[in-house]
C-alpha positions as CSV (number, residue, x, y, z in Angstrom):
1,X,127.9,115.7,93.4
2,X,127.8,115.9,97.2
3,X,128.9,119.0,99.1
4,X,131.9,117.2,100.5
5,X,134.7,115.8,98.2
6,X,135.6,113.1,100.8
7,X,132.1,111.5,100.3
8,X,132.2,111.6,96.5
9,X,134.3,108.5,95.9
10,X,131.9,106.4,98.0
11,X,128.9,107.9,96.4
12,X,130.3,107.2,92.9
13,X,131.2,103.6,93.9
14,X,127.7,103.0,95.4
15,X,126.1,104.5,92.3
16,X,128.1,102.4,89.9
17,X,127.3,99.1,91.7
18,X,123.6,99.7,92.4
19,X,123.0,100.7,88.8
20,X,124.9,97.6,87.7
21,X,122.5,95.5,89.9
22,X,119.6,97.2,88.3
23,X,120.9,96.4,84.8
24,X,121.6,92.8,85.8
25,X,118.1,92.0,87.1
26,X,116.0,94.0,84.7
27,X,115.9,91.3,82.0
28,X,115.5,88.3,84.3
29,X,112.7,85.8,83.7
30,X,110.5,85.1,86.7
31,X,112.2,81.8,87.5
32,X,115.7,83.4,87.6
33,X,114.7,85.5,90.5
34,X,114.6,82.3,92.6
35,X,118.1,81.2,91.7
36,X,120.2,80.5,94.8
37,X,123.2,82.7,95.7
38,X,126.3,82.2,97.9
39,X,124.4,84.0,100.7
40,X,122.9,81.2,102.9
41,X,119.1,81.0,102.4
42,X,119.0,83.9,99.9
43,X,118.0,83.9,96.3
44,X,118.6,86.6,93.7
45,X,115.3,88.2,94.7
46,X,116.3,88.1,98.4
47,X,119.6,90.0,97.7
48,X,117.8,92.7,95.7
49,X,115.2,92.9,98.5
50,X,118.0,93.4,101.1
51,X,119.6,96.2,99.0
52,X,116.3,97.9,98.6
53,X,115.4,97.5,102.3
54,X,118.6,99.0,103.6
55,X,118.5,102.0,101.3
56,X,114.8,102.6,102.2
57,X,115.7,102.7,105.9
58,X,118.5,105.2,105.1
59,X,115.9,107.3,103.4
60,X,113.9,107.3,106.6
61,X,111.1,105.0,105.4
62,X,109.4,103.1,108.3
63,X,110.4,99.4,108.7
64,X,107.8,96.9,107.6
65,X,105.6,95.4,110.4
66,X,106.2,91.7,109.6
67,X,106.5,88.5,111.5
68,X,109.1,86.1,110.2
69,X,108.4,82.4,109.6
70,X,109.9,80.0,112.2
71,X,111.6,77.8,109.6
72,X,114.3,80.1,108.2
73,X,117.4,78.1,109.1
74,X,119.8,81.0,108.2
75,X,118.2,83.4,110.7
76,X,120.4,82.6,113.7
77,X,120.6,85.8,115.8
78,X,119.2,89.3,116.3
79,X,121.2,90.8,113.4
80,X,120.1,88.3,110.9
81,X,116.5,88.5,112.2
82,X,116.6,92.3,111.8
83,X,118.0,92.1,108.2
84,X,115.6,89.3,107.2
85,X,112.4,91.3,107.7
86,X,113.1,93.5,104.7
87,X,113.9,90.4,102.7
88,X,111.0,88.1,103.7
89,X,108.3,90.8,103.2
90,X,109.2,90.9,99.5
91,X,109.5,87.1,98.9
92,X,106.3,87.0,96.9
93,X,106.9,90.1,94.8
94,X,107.1,89.6,91.1
95,X,110.1,90.5,88.9
96,X,108.5,93.7,87.6
97,X,107.6,94.7,91.2
98,X,111.2,94.2,92.3
99,X,112.8,96.1,89.4
100,X,110.3,98.9,89.7
101,X,110.9,99.3,93.5
102,X,114.7,99.1,93.0
103,X,114.7,101.8,90.3
104,X,112.6,104.1,92.4
105,X,114.8,103.5,95.4
106,X,117.9,104.3,93.4
107,X,116.4,107.6,92.2
108,X,115.4,108.6,95.7
109,X,118.7,107.7,97.3
110,X,120.7,109.3,94.5
111,X,118.8,112.6,95.1
112,X,119.4,112.3,98.8
113,X,123.2,111.9,98.3
114,X,123.3,114.8,95.8
115,X,121.6,117.1,98.3
116,X,123.5,115.8,101.4
117,X,124.3,118.8,103.7
118,X,125.6,116.9,106.7
119,X,129.3,116.8,107.5
120,X,131.4,113.7,106.7
121,X,132.2,113.3,110.4
122,X,128.6,113.8,111.7
123,X,127.4,110.9,113.7
124,X,124.7,108.7,112.1
125,X,123.1,105.4,113.1
126,X,124.6,102.2,112.0
127,X,122.6,100.2,109.5
128,X,122.7,97.1,111.8
129,X,120.9,97.0,115.2
130,X,122.8,97.3,118.4
131,X,125.9,98.9,116.8
132,X,127.5,102.1,118.0
133,X,126.9,105.2,115.8
134,X,129.3,105.8,113.0
135,X,130.2,108.8,110.9
136,X,128.3,109.7,107.7
137,X,131.5,109.0,105.8
138,X,131.8,105.5,107.3
139,X,128.2,104.8,106.6
140,X,128.5,105.6,102.9
141,X,131.7,103.7,102.7
142,X,130.0,100.6,104.1
143,X,127.1,101.0,101.7
144,X,129.5,101.1,98.7
145,X,131.1,98.0,100.1
146,X,127.9,96.1,100.8
147,X,126.3,96.9,97.4
148,X,129.4,95.9,95.5
149,X,129.7,92.6,97.4
150,X,126.0,91.9,96.6
151,X,126.5,92.8,93.0
152,X,129.2,90.1,92.9
153,X,126.8,87.6,94.6
154,X,124.3,88.3,91.9
155,X,126.9,88.0,89.1
156,X,128.1,84.6,90.3
157,X,124.5,83.3,90.7
158,X,123.5,84.6,87.2
159,X,126.9,83.6,85.6
160,X,127.5,87.2,84.5
161,X,131.0,88.1,85.8
162,X,132.3,91.6,85.7
163,X,133.2,94.8,87.6
164,X,135.9,93.0,89.7
165,X,138.0,96.1,89.4
166,X,135.3,98.7,89.7
167,X,135.3,101.6,92.2
168,X,133.3,99.5,94.6
169,X,136.0,96.8,94.4
170,X,138.6,99.2,95.6
171,X,136.4,100.3,98.5
172,X,135.9,96.7,99.4
173,X,139.6,96.0,99.3
174,X,140.2,98.7,101.9
175,X,137.3,97.5,104.1
176,X,138.5,93.9,104.1
177,X,142.2,94.8,104.6
178,X,141.2,96.8,107.7
179,X,139.9,93.6,109.2
180,X,143.1,91.6,108.7
181,X,144.8,92.5,112.1
182,X,141.8,91.1,114.0
183,X,141.8,87.9,111.9
184,X,145.5,87.2,112.3
185,X,146.3,88.4,115.8
186,X,143.1,87.8,117.7
187,X,141.1,85.1,115.9
188,X,144.0,83.0,114.5
189,X,146.3,83.7,117.5
190,X,149.4,84.4,115.5
191,X,152.5,84.4,117.7
192,X,153.8,87.6,119.2
193,X,156.6,89.3,117.1
194,X,155.5,87.6,113.9
195,X,154.3,88.6,110.5
196,X,151.8,87.3,108.0
197,X,151.9,88.3,104.3
198,X,148.9,88.4,101.9
199,X,149.8,88.5,98.3
200,X,146.7,89.1,96.2
201,X,146.7,88.9,92.4
202,X,144.2,89.6,89.6
203,X,142.0,92.6,88.8
204,X,142.7,94.1,92.2
205,X,146.4,93.4,93.0
206,X,148.0,94.2,96.3
207,X,150.3,92.9,99.0
208,X,149.7,93.6,102.7
209,X,151.7,92.5,105.8
210,X,150.1,92.0,109.2
211,X,152.6,92.4,112.0
212,X,151.9,91.2,115.6
213,X,153.9,93.1,118.2
214,X,155.2,92.0,121.6
215,X,151.8,92.6,123.2
216,X,150.0,90.5,120.6
217,X,148.4,93.5,118.8
218,X,148.2,93.4,115.0
219,X,148.7,96.2,112.5
220,X,148.6,96.1,108.7
221,X,150.6,98.0,106.1
222,X,152.0,97.6,102.6
223,X,155.7,97.2,103.5
224,X,157.3,93.8,102.9
225,X,158.4,91.4,105.6
226,X,161.6,89.4,105.8
227,X,160.9,85.8,106.9
228,X,157.1,86.0,107.6
229,X,155.5,83.2,109.6
230,X,153.0,82.7,106.7
231,X,152.6,83.9,103.2
232,X,149.2,83.4,101.6
233,X,149.0,83.9,97.8
234,X,145.6,84.0,96.2
235,X,143.5,85.8,93.5
236,X,141.3,88.8,94.3
237,X,138.0,87.1,93.8
238,X,138.9,84.2,96.1
239,X,140.2,86.6,98.7
240,X,137.0,88.6,98.6
241,X,134.8,85.5,98.7
242,X,136.7,84.1,101.7
243,X,136.7,87.5,103.6
244,X,133.0,88.0,103.0
245,X,132.1,84.4,104.1
246,X,130.9,83.4,100.7
247,X,132.9,80.2,100.5
248,X,134.6,77.7,102.9
249,X,138.4,77.5,102.8
250,X,138.3,73.8,101.8
251,X,136.3,74.6,98.7
252,X,139.1,76.9,97.4
253,X,142.1,75.2,98.7
254,X,143.5,74.8,95.2
255,X,143.4,78.5,94.7
256,X,145.3,79.5,97.8
257,X,149.1,78.9,98.0
258,X,150.5,78.6,101.5
259,X,154.1,79.1,102.5
260,X,155.3,78.8,106.1
261,X,153.4,77.6,109.2
262,X,150.6,75.4,107.8
263,X,148.8,75.3,111.1
264,X,148.7,79.1,111.5
265,X,147.7,79.4,107.8
266,X,144.7,77.0,108.4
267,X,143.7,79.0,111.5
268,X,143.8,82.2,109.5
269,X,141.8,80.8,106.6
270,X,139.1,79.4,108.9
271,X,138.7,82.8,110.7
272,X,139.0,84.9,107.5
273,X,135.4,86.2,107.2
274,X,135.0,89.7,108.5
275,X,131.4,90.4,107.4
276,X,128.5,90.0,109.8
């Protein structure tokens, strides 16, 4: 238990997801570590390496001194280059080495969270380079989000579905919904004084309306809209995969029901990803 109740839901969600990852990968045969995932260029091993690497940095461990190969097609900018170092440095680690390091990292981070004395609104560094500082509460929320999304990446790759309605899923819903105004109003260019409804079914069920005001600014809430420009109806897993950039809209077109302005709906779906 942390000293601050506002941090506990995020700590609990993080704990549940990272322990689920540990249980998923513990029995893997060596070849299964190389199975491709929905993350471009990343295998099961790479995702686990990424999770370990971020948590180690939050523990204050020094970053590895490592030069990346030049032929990594998925490394396209400074952010992906920064993230890739922790991944590439572990690419030749065996399954037992990976599970051992993951378990030790979980123990260390869990202890750190239990003993956390900083205030929820204390400024801390962002886990990505070049980003403005964030609060401790935001940092832990983003870790719960990131770890749950990667748990789902692993589950799809290993064909072991589950936890779509876990505490981490609810954190993820809130993080992704917060990005909807930017998607609709700025990226997709929805008309001023219009509304777009997202009707999501499945293990995590919700409806949200993005309203674009007379100045073109978007806001989101749970109140219904009469005569929206677009209504998008889809299941939770499809919503999450689209919003996290795990699948292209064309690949899940049969799982998304569109009512209203088809051109605007297409623009929204092609600008839906809110993750880095």
